[in-house]
C-alpha positions in Angstrom: -23.8 5.0 0.0 -20.7 5.6 -2.1 -19.4 2.8 -4.3 -15.9 1.5 -3.5 -13.6 3.4 -5.8 -11.5 0.3 -6.5 -14.5 -1.7 -7.8 -15.6 1.2 -9.8 -12.2 1.4 -11.5 -11.7 -2.3 -12.3 -13.3 -5.7 -11.7 -9.9 -7.3 -11.2 -10.6 -8.0 -7.5 -13.4 -10.4 -6.7 -14.4 -10.9 -3.1 -15.9 -14.3 -2.5 -17.5 -16.2 0.4 -14.6 -18.6 0.8 -10.9 -18.2 0.9 -8.7 -19.7 -1.9 -5.1 -20.5 -1.1 -2.8 -17.7 -2.5 -1.7 -18.4 -6.0 -0.4 -16.5 -9.0 -2.4 -15.8 -12.2 -1.7 -18.6 -14.8 0.3 -16.1 -16.9 3.1 -16.3 -14.3 5.1 -19.3 -12.9 6.6 -19.9 -9.5 9.0 -22.8 -9.8 10.9 -22.1 -6.6 7.8 -21.7 -4.3 8.6 -18.2 -3.1 5.0 -17.0 -4.0 6.2 -14.4 -6.5 6.5 -14.6 -10.3 9.6 -16.2 -11.8 11.8 -14.1 -14.2 11.0 -15.5 -17.7 13.7 -17.8 -19.0 12.9 -17.1 -22.7 14.8 -13.9 -23.7 11.9 -12.9 -26.0 9.7 -12.5 -22.9 12.1 -10.0 -21.2 12.1 -6.3 -21.5 14.9 -3.7 -21.1 13.2 -0.3 -21.5 15.3 2.9 -22.1 13.1 4.8 -19.6 12.0 3.2 -16.4 8.6 4.2 -14.9 8.4 4.5 -11.1 5.3 4.9 -9.0 4.7 5.4 -5.3 1.6 4.1 -3.7 -1.3 6.6 -3.9 -1.7 7.7 -0.3 -1.3 11.5 -0.4 -0.8 14.5 -2.8 1.2 13.1 -5.8 3.0 16.5 -6.2 4.5 16.2 -2.7 5.9 12.8 -3.4 7.2 13.6 -6.9 9.5 16.1 -5.1 10.2 13.8 -2.2 11.5 11.0 -4.5 13.6 13.4 -6.6 17.0 12.5 -5.1 16.3 8.8 -5.1 15.3 8.9 -8.8 18.5 10.7 -9.6 20.4 7.9 -7.8 18.4 5.3 -9.7 19.3 6.9 -13.0 23.0 6.9 -12.0 22.9 3.2 -10.9 20.9 1.8 -13.8 22.2 4.1 -16.6 18.6 4.8 -17.6 16.1 7.6 -17.5 13.6 7.2 -14.6 10.2 8.9 -14.7 8.0 9.4 -11.6 4.5 8.4 -12.5 1.8 9.9 -10.2 -0.9 7.3 -9.4 -4.4 8.2 -8.0 -5.7 4.7 -7.2 -4.5 1.2 -6.3 -6.4 -0.2 -9.2 -4.6 2.1 -11.7 -1.2 1.2 -10.2 -1.8 -2.6 -10.4 -3.3 -2.4 -14.0 -0.3 -0.3 -15.1 2.2 -2.9 -14.1 0.1 -5.8 -15.4 -0.1 -4.0 -18.8 3.7 -3.3 -18.9 3.5 0.4 -18.3 5.0 0.4 -14.9 8.4 -1.1 -14.1 9.3 -0.1 -10.5 6.8 0.5 -7.8 5.9 0.8 -4.1 2.6 -1.0 -3.5 0.8 -0.4 -0.2 0.6 -3.2 2.3 -2.9 -4.4 1.4 -2.5 -4.3 -2.3 0.8 -6.2 -2.4 -1.0 -9.7 -2.6 -3.1 -8.5 -5.6 -0.1 -6.9 -7.3 2.0 -10.1 -6.8 -0.8 -12.4 -8.0 -2.2 -10.4 -10.9 0.6 -8.0 -12.1 3.8 -10.1 -11.7 5.1 -7.7 -9.0 8.4 -8.9 -7.4 8.8 -7.0 -4.0 12.2 -7.0 -2.4 12.5 -3.9 -0.1 10.7 -1.9 2.5 11.6 1.3 4.4 12.8 0.9 8.0 14.2 2.9 10.9 17.9 3.1 11.5 17.8 0.2 13.9 16.0 -2.0 11.3 12.6 -1.8 13.0 9.7 -1.1 10.6 5.9 -1.0 10.3 2.9 1.1 11.0 -0.4 0.6 12.9 -4.0 0.8 11.8 -5.9 3.3 13.8 -9.6 4.1 14.0 -10.0 7.8 14.4 -12.8 10.2 15.1 -13.1 13.9 15.8 -13.8 15.4 19.3 -17.5 16.4 18.5 -18.5 13.0 16.9 -19.9 11.5 20.1 -17.9 8.4 19.4 -15.7 7.6 22.4 -15.0 3.9 21.9 -15.1 1.3 19.2 -18.5 0.0 20.3 -19.9 3.5 19.5 -19.4 2.9 15.8 -22.6 0.8 15.9 -25.3 2.7 13.9 -22.8 5.2 12.7 -20.6 5.7 9.6 -17.0 4.6 9.2 -14.8 5.7 6.3 -12.6 3.2 4.6 -10.1 4.0 1.9 -10.3 1.2 -0.8 -10.8 -2.5 -0.7 -7.2 -3.2 -1.5 -5.9 -1.3 1.5 -4.8 -3.3 4.6 -5.2 -0.6 7.2 -7.9 1.3 5.3 -10.2 -1.7 4.8 -9.0 -5.3 5.3 -7.6 -5.2 8.8 -10.3 -3.0 10.4 -13.0 -5.2 8.7 -11.6 -8.4 10.2 -10.9 -6.7 13.6 -14.4 -5.2 14.0 -16.1 -8.4 13.1 -13.9 -10.7 15.2 -13.4 -8.5 18.3 -16.5 -6.3 18.4 -19.1 -8.2 16.3 -19.5 -5.2 14.1 -20.0 -5.8 10.4 -20.1 -3.3 7.6 -23.4 -2.7 6.0 -25.2 -4.4 9.0 -24.0 -2.7 12.1 -22.5 0.5 10.6 -22.5 2.3 7.3 -19.2 2.0 5.3 -18.0 4.9 3.2 -15.0 4.8 0.8 -12.8 7.9 0.5 -10.2 6.5 -2.0 -7.1 7.4 0.0 -5.8 7.7 3.5 -5.3 11.5 3.4 -8.9 11.9 2.2 -10.1 9.9 5.2 -7.9 11.8 7.7 -8.9 15.2 6.2 -12.5 14.0 6.2 -12.4 13.3 9.9 -10.5 16.4 10.8 -13.0 18.5 8.8 -16.0 16.6 10.3 -17.1 15.2 6.9 -16.7 11.7 8.4 -17.5 10.8 12.0 -14.8 8.1 12.0 -12.2 6.5 9.7 -9.8 3.6 9.6 -6.3 4.8 8.5 -2.6 4.1 8.5 -1.0 6.1 11.3 2.2 6.6 9.3 0.3 8.7 6.8 -1.4 10.6 9.7 2.0 11.4 11.3 3.4 12.9 8.1 0.2 15.0 7.6 0.4 16.3 11.2 4.1 17.1 10.7 3.3 19.1 7.6 0.5 20.9 9.4 -2.1 19.6 7.0 -4.2 18.6 10.1 -3.8 19.4 13.7 -3.5 16.8 16.5 -6.5 18.3 18.4 -8.8 17.7 15.4 -8.4 13.9 15.8 -9.1 11.4 18.5 -7.8 7.8 18.2 -10.1 5.1 19.6 -8.2 2.0 18.4 -4.6 1.1 17.5 -3.7 -2.3 16.0 -0.6 -4.5 16.0 2.3 -3.4 13.7 2.0 -4.2 10.0 4.7 -4.1 7.3 4.7 -0.9 5.3 4.8 -0.3 1.5 6.7 -3.0 -0.4 9.0 -1.9 -3.2 9.9 -4.0 -6.2 9.9 -4.5 -9.9 7.9 -6.0 -12.8 8.8 -9.7 -13.2 9.8 -9.4 -16.9 12.6 -6.9 -16.6 15.9 -8.5 -17.6 17.7 -10.1 -14.6 20.6 -7.7 -15.0 18.3 -4.7 -14.8 16.5 -6.1 -11.8 19.8 -6.5 -10.0 20.7 -2.9 -10.8 17.4 -1.6 -9.5 17.8 -3.6 -6.3 21.3 -2.1 -5.9 19.9 1.4 -6.3 17.5 0.8 -3.4 20.1 -0.7 -1.1 23.0 1.6 -2.0 21.0 4.8 -1.6 22.4 7.1 1.1 19.5 8.8 2.8 21.2 11.5 4.9 20.4 15.0 3.6 18.2 13.8 0.8 14.6 14.8 -0.2 13.5 11.2 0.6 14.9 11.5 4.2 13.3 14.9 4.7 9.8 13.4 3.9 10.0 9.9 5.4 12.0 10.7 8.5 8.6 12.2 9.7 7.5 8.6 10.2 10.8 7.3 11.4 12.1 5.7 8.2 15.8 6.1 7.3 16.8 3.1 5.1 15.6 0.4 2.8 15.8 -3.2 4.1 15.4 -6.5 2.2 12.0 -8.3 2.6 10.3 -11.4 1.2 6.7 -11.5 0.2 6.4 -15.1 1.5 7.5 -14.3 5.0 6.9 -10.6 5.6 3.4 -10.5 4.1 2.1 -13.7 5.8 0.1 -11.8 8.3 -1.6 -9.8 5.4 -2.5 -13.0 3.6 -4.0 -14.2 6.9 -6.1 -11.1 7.2 -7.3 -11.7 3.6 -8.3 -15.2 4.8 -10.2 -13.9 7.7 -12.1 -11.6 5.4 -12.9 -14.4 3.0 -11.1 -12.8 0.1 -9.8 -14.5 -3.0 -8.4 -12.9 -6.1 -9.4 -13.3 -9.7 -7.3 -11.6 -12.4 -8.6 -10.5 -15.7 
């Protein structure tokens, strides 16, 4: 069986038998109780880099997204008065470690890795993509291919199921909790878990019949179908979850308050119409950035962590 790619990359995440209440690593403080790291009060702890490094969550081909974010990055440069560099990321672990080490200033962390990024890397999320009417979110789907012999969730028993990484909500956390609670199916006991590393790998793996089934984010699948990377008739969905929040965008906690305000303004003042960002993300119905809070909007994700018996230890 393949080793989870996240655990192979770093030992930052420790899954334990009992859930510990969410808390930040001791290097961060949270005096106002909003569950995210405070901006340091000591000026010597603040940074104001001449070049800002921005990364998008590693869900698909980085080259596609470097182009998709092009117009937004230009807007960010105009708003902040700084150079902005797109940094392609190939794993959640590398993304979290880059921010923790001070090499990443602005980022979009996927739904499931937000709690770890907040707790261990000082990530301060403040925005999320949404539709024009303010609605947002995606669903976790369990998919298979037409020749797999899997017609319903119960048929996963004795079979293989591809996850993405242990930090992913839709790619691991939510389906693990769901399968155990609703179907009494547990990874390693009732079915064999595989780890693909990314949602597009799982979707392509099912479409090409490398995996009999996979748990994925349907927003990623929609964009891949729209680009003709996979065809709808290659995939059969056997389960669709409740709606979850999408990628959370934010900054490293130790950027100067003035710079953090300018970065926030860049997100909320960005005009989507006719841009490269709109061209890509309109495929999944997203047309604007809206404000969010980690404490409220990620409560359901922390509850899923609790159901999975997950706690986080930062190194």
